[in-house]
N, C-alpha and C positions, 0 to 999 in steps of 0.2 A: 211258594217263593214269590217275591215282588219282582217281576221282570228283571232278572239279574241281580236282585237283592235277596239273599237267603235269610229265611227266618227260622230261628233255631228254638226247639222246644217250646217252653211257655212263652216265649217272645211272639211265636206264631200266633197263639190264641190271643194274645193282647193286642197285637197290631192287625189282625185280620179284619176286624170291624172298624178300625180307626182310618186306615189307609186303603183306598180303593182306586183301581186303575180306570181312567176314563176311556172312551172310545179311541183316543189318540195315543195311548200308552202312557199317559201322564199320571203319576200318583198324585192323588189329592186326599186331604182330610175329609172322612165321610161327612156328608151333608154341608159342606162348603165348597168354595171354589179355590181354596187355599192350597197350593202345590207344596209337595215335599221339598222342591227345589227352593221355594220362598223361604221356608223355616230353616232349612240348612244354611242358606246363604247368610241369613240374619245370624245364625249361630255363629258361623265362621267369621262374621265382622265383629264379634265380641259380645253379642246381645246374650243375656242371661234368659233363662226360660220364662221368668216374670216379664222381662222387657218384651220377649216374643209375643207373650200372651196379650200384652198391651197393643202391640202392633197389629195382631191378628185376633182381634177380640171374638171371632167367631169359633176359635179352637180352644177347647177348655185346657187349663194349665196342666192337669194330670196327663192329657193326651200329648202335650208338648213334651213333657218330661219322658213318657214312653217312647216317643219318636227320637228324641235326642239320645236317650239310652241305647236305643237299637243302633243309631247312627255311629256312637262311639264304640259299640262292640262290633260292628260290621262296617268299618269306615272304607274299607277297600272296595266292598261290593257296592255300598251306597255311592261312592266317589265315581265308581265306573258308570253307574246309572246316571249320575249327574253329568258325566263327560258326554255320554251319548246324547243326552237332552240338549246340551250346549251345541253339539255337532250339527243335530237336527235343527235346531233354531238358526244357526249360522247359515245352513243351506236354504232354509225358508227365506231368510232376510236377503241373501244374494239373489234369489229369484225374484223377490219383489222388487229389488233395486234394478235388476235387469228389465222386468216389466214395466215399471214406473220410476223412470230415472228421476232424481231429485236435483240434478246439477241445473243450476241457474233458477230454482224455484223461488228463492227469496226475491231475486230480482224481478220475476214475474208477478209475485203477489205485490211488491212495492209499487210496481208500474201500474197494476190494476187499482190499487188504492189511490194513487196520485190521480188517475184518469177520473175515477168516480167522484172525487172531491170537488 
């Protein structure tokens, strides 16, 4: 099972070597930094498998077809994973914004630039 993503029958064998979970729980295409999230987002935006292969040239077209096929057969499970990833990213972003506020950043940068000119 891919952290909340069920693999069924032969799909398990086909995807086991293609998608690997990193130390942060993010599913990536084996041998690349390309995330499952990125591929599915592009697909949801209307990109074909061939277009996705052009966008992510480190991922073989055959692997993209397998991943998209798994997504279409198990959309609810994959969407659940993607939703959890989005929540995690939002929490990290909020933490960063609290630690490193950007309010007034543009004005400070412009002020520095004009002072050094």
